[in-house]
C-alpha positions in Angstrom: 0.0 0.0 0.0 1.3 3.4 -0.9 2.1 6.0 1.8 2.2 9.7 1.6 5.5 11.4 2.7 5.9 15.1 3.2 9.2 16.4 1.9 10.5 20.0 2.4 13.0 21.1 -0.3 14.3 24.4 -1.6 12.6 25.9 -4.7 15.7 25.5 -6.8 15.9 21.8 -6.0 12.3 21.3 -6.8 12.7 23.0 -10.2 15.6 20.6 -10.9 13.5 17.7 -10.0 10.7 18.9 -12.2 13.0 19.3 -15.2 14.4 15.8 -14.8 11.0 14.3 -14.2 9.7 16.0 -17.4 12.7 14.6 -19.4 11.9 11.1 -18.2 8.1 11.6 -18.7 7.5 11.0 -15.0 5.7 12.8 -12.2 7.9 14.6 -9.7 6.9 12.1 -7.0 7.8 9.1 -9.2 11.0 10.7 -10.3 12.0 11.2 -6.6 11.0 7.7 -5.7 12.9 6.2 -8.7 16.0 8.3 -8.1 16.1 7.4 -4.5 15.7 3.7 -5.2 18.6 3.9 -7.7 20.8 5.6 -5.1 19.9 3.0 -2.4 20.6 0.1 -4.9 24.0 1.7 -5.8 25.2 1.9 -2.3 23.8 -1.5 -1.2 25.2 -3.6 -4.0 28.7 -4.2 -5.3 29.3 -3.2 -8.9 31.2 -5.4 -11.3 34.6 -3.8 -10.4 34.1 -4.3 -6.7 32.8 -7.9 -7.2 35.9 -8.7 -9.3 38.1 -7.4 -6.5 36.3 -9.5 -3.9 36.3 -12.7 -6.0 40.0 -12.3 -6.8 41.0 -11.8 -3.1 41.5 -15.3 -1.6 42.2 -13.9 1.9 39.0 -11.9 1.9 37.0 -14.9 0.5 38.4 -17.0 3.3 37.4 -14.5 5.9 33.9 -14.1 4.4 33.4 -17.9 4.4 34.5 -18.1 8.1 32.2 -15.2 9.0 29.3 -16.9 7.2 30.0 -20.2 8.9 30.3 -18.5 12.3 26.9 -16.8 11.8 25.3 -20.0 10.6 26.5 -21.8 13.8 25.8 -18.8 16.0 29.4 -18.4 17.1 30.9 -15.1 18.1 29.4 -11.7 18.7 27.6 -9.9 15.9 27.2 -6.1 15.8 
Protein backbone atom coordinates (compact mmCIF):
# COMPACT_ATOMS: atom_id res chain seq x y z
CA UNK A 1 0.00 0.00 0.00
CA UNK A 2 1.34 3.44 -0.89
CA UNK A 3 2.09 5.95 1.83
CA UNK A 4 2.24 9.72 1.64
CA UNK A 5 5.48 11.37 2.74
CA UNK A 6 5.93 15.11 3.21
CA UNK A 7 9.23 16.44 1.94
CA UNK A 8 10.52 19.98 2.41
CA UNK A 9 13.00 21.07 -0.25
CA UNK A 10 14.27 24.38 -1.62
CA UNK A 11 12.56 25.87 -4.66
CA UNK A 12 15.66 25.53 -6.84
CA UNK A 13 15.93 21.82 -6.05
CA UNK A 14 12.25 21.30 -6.80
CA UNK A 15 12.74 22.98 -10.19
CA UNK A 16 15.63 20.63 -10.95
CA UNK A 17 13.45 17.66 -9.99
CA UNK A 18 10.65 18.94 -12.22
CA UNK A 19 13.02 19.34 -15.18
CA UNK A 20 14.40 15.82 -14.83
CA UNK A 21 10.96 14.33 -14.22
CA UNK A 22 9.72 15.97 -17.42
CA UNK A 23 12.70 14.64 -19.40
CA UNK A 24 11.87 11.12 -18.21
CA UNK A 25 8.11 11.60 -18.68
CA UNK A 26 7.48 10.98 -14.97
CA UNK A 27 5.66 12.76 -12.20
CA UNK A 28 7.90 14.56 -9.71
CA UNK A 29 6.86 12.08 -7.05
CA UNK A 30 7.76 9.11 -9.25
CA UNK A 31 11.05 10.74 -10.25
CA UNK A 32 12.05 11.24 -6.59
CA UNK A 33 11.04 7.67 -5.73
CA UNK A 34 12.92 6.19 -8.68
CA UNK A 35 16.04 8.30 -8.14
CA UNK A 36 16.10 7.42 -4.45
CA UNK A 37 15.72 3.70 -5.17
CA UNK A 38 18.58 3.87 -7.70
CA UNK A 39 20.77 5.56 -5.10
CA UNK A 40 19.94 2.96 -2.44
CA UNK A 41 20.64 0.10 -4.87
CA UNK A 42 23.96 1.69 -5.84
CA UNK A 43 25.17 1.92 -2.26
CA UNK A 44 23.80 -1.48 -1.19
CA UNK A 45 25.17 -3.59 -4.04
CA UNK A 46 28.70 -4.15 -5.25
CA UNK A 47 29.31 -3.17 -8.86
CA UNK A 48 31.25 -5.38 -11.32
CA UNK A 49 34.61 -3.83 -10.43
CA UNK A 50 34.05 -4.33 -6.69
CA UNK A 51 32.81 -7.91 -7.23
CA UNK A 52 35.92 -8.75 -9.26
CA UNK A 53 38.12 -7.37 -6.49
CA UNK A 54 36.25 -9.45 -3.91
CA UNK A 55 36.30 -12.65 -5.97
CA UNK A 56 40.02 -12.29 -6.76
CA UNK A 57 41.05 -11.82 -3.13
CA UNK A 58 41.55 -15.29 -1.61
CA UNK A 59 42.19 -13.95 1.91
CA UNK A 60 38.98 -11.91 1.87
CA UNK A 61 36.99 -14.87 0.53
CA UNK A 62 38.39 -17.05 3.32
CA UNK A 63 37.37 -14.45 5.93
CA UNK A 64 33.89 -14.09 4.42
CA UNK A 65 33.39 -17.86 4.43
CA UNK A 66 34.54 -18.08 8.06
CA UNK A 67 32.19 -15.23 9.02
CA UNK A 68 29.32 -16.90 7.22
CA UNK A 69 30.04 -20.23 8.91
CA UNK A 70 30.28 -18.51 12.31
CA UNK A 71 26.95 -16.80 11.76
CA UNK A 72 25.33 -20.04 10.62
CA UNK A 73 26.52 -21.81 13.76
CA UNK A 74 25.79 -18.81 16.02
CA UNK A 75 29.40 -18.39 17.07
CA UNK A 76 30.88 -15.08 18.12
CA UNK A 77 29.35 -11.66 18.67
CA UNK A 78 27.55 -9.90 15.87
CA UNK A 79 27.22 -6.13 15.85
